[in-house]
C-alpha positions, 0 to 999 in steps of 0.5 A: 738383660742389661745387668746380666750382659754387663757382667760379661762386658770386656774391661776398658783398655788401660793406657800404658804410661811412659817409663819413669825417668830417674828425675821422677823416682822420688815421686814414685818412691813416695807411694803417693803419685799415680805410678805407685799403683802396682797394676800400672807397673804390671801392665807396663811390661810387654809380656803382661800386655800380651797376657792382658790382651789374651784375657780381654779376648777370652772375656770378649769371646765369653760375652759373645757366647753368652749373648748367643745363648740368651738370644737362642733362649728367648727365641725358642732355640735348642736350649731345654725351654718349652714354649709353655714352660720355662724348665731349668735343670740343676747341674749333677755330679760332685758337690763342687758342681751341684750349683747350676752355672750361668751361661758363661764360665764366670763364677757367681759372686756373693755380690750378685743381687739374686744369687747370694749364698743362702745355704744357711737357709737349708742347713740339714736338708739333703736333697737325696732324702726328699720325696721330690726335688722338683718344683712346678710354679703356676702363676696367677691371673694376668701373670706369666712364668716370668714373675717367678724369676727370683724364686727360680734362681733361689731354688736352683741355687739349692739344687732343685729342679724348677719348672715355671709354667706359662698357662694358655694365653699367658707369658709367651704362650700364643693362644688368644685369651679371648678364645679360652672357653674352659678351665681345662683349656687354660691349664693344658700347659700344666696338665701336659707337663704333668702327663710327661713326668716319668713314672714314679716322679712327683713334684711340688706344685706352687699356685699363686692367685688364680693359679690356686684353682689350676693347682686344685684342678691338677690335684684332682687329675694327677694325685699320684704325681703331686707330692705336695701343693702350696697355695700362695695367696691363692684361690683354694676352693672347695668342691663345687666352688668357682673362683668367682664364688670365692671372690664374691665373698668379699663383694663390696669390701674391695673397692680397689679391685672393683675399680681396677677391673676392665671387662673385655667383650670380644663377642659383643656387649650383649654377651658375657665378657671374654676376659678381664684386664687390670687398669695399669695405673692401679697395679701398684696399689692393688698388687705391688704395694710392697714390691720394688719399682723395677719389678713393678715396671717388669709387670706393667709391660708383661701382664696380660688379660685374664680369661673369664670363662675359667673364672666361672667354672666350678671345680669337681674335687674328690677326697680320693684324689684332691684330698689325698695330696698334702696341702699348705697355704702361705698368707700374704699379710699386706695383700690388697687383691686377696685380703687376709680376711678372705685368705682366712675364710678359705683356710677355715673352709678347707683347712690345709696341713699347715699355714705360713704367714709372710709379713710385709708381703703384698699380692706378689710375694715373689717380688716383695719377699722372695727370700722369706718365700724361698725359706717357706718353700724349703721348709715345705719340701723338707716336711 
């Protein structure tokens, strides 16, 4: 937020210099003194002074407008943001206006860290020729829609529509995690989004981590509304398998995961756990061993507990529904949470159409390798 707001901050006023006397003319003519700066000479005229005041006033007005828009966005205002989904729309119209604008009228700069020009990645892609121009992003256990912020920016720059879901009890969804008793209850924000799609519209689902099980669940219910499904370092289960079954395949092999897990017993120690938390002191090593420090800090204050009941639930997947949707898997090769060996086991047990590999990516590739992830998603959209 601080970096974004600073883009709209009005420039510091420039003090006018006293007129140069004839005795100073030789110094000014040398081009070495402070008065050689042409901006100082421009600002010394009264008409330019009025212009600068006007420009400062316009910039300040834009800053206030941007702050108001961001405030409404974060507090459930009139912008098109659902409490359970962060949905953003690309600007339609001529080619000049196809890239989405920021909340002010400031043109995006090539120096912006997240919005660098990357048209070179999608050369040859014509959005009108694609089966769908809409990505739906499904976060993993403990994460929220917030984790996709880099991916959202990159895809929107290419003209895609992007919806990032907050599953029940995650992100800004206010449902009590400890009260979630089923997978259907946990994924309701996702199924609600798919149900509301116009007839004939399809989306590309991208599921991360436990979001893979949620993706499979949605594929079984809405196969006609899903063009492709992407499993990103995710639980890609077979019929009759639960996420717990999948993780049990690496029992004893991932000591770091075992140390990081903290079980929550809201109903008493004699009852099954209601949620799983992760030790924040181990987050860097477990999930973010290749991620930037700023993203780790964001995650440390944003991650929430993982509901336990959905992890236990076995999926019912059919060839007619789930099997009719094209599947892709993206491996993360530096992953300490779901090691490559476990990812390979799931791929071999339930082969997708194609496998992509992200070198140098930890369990959060949307942080550690956003550009490479973006490139793979574009390739999948084009296939």
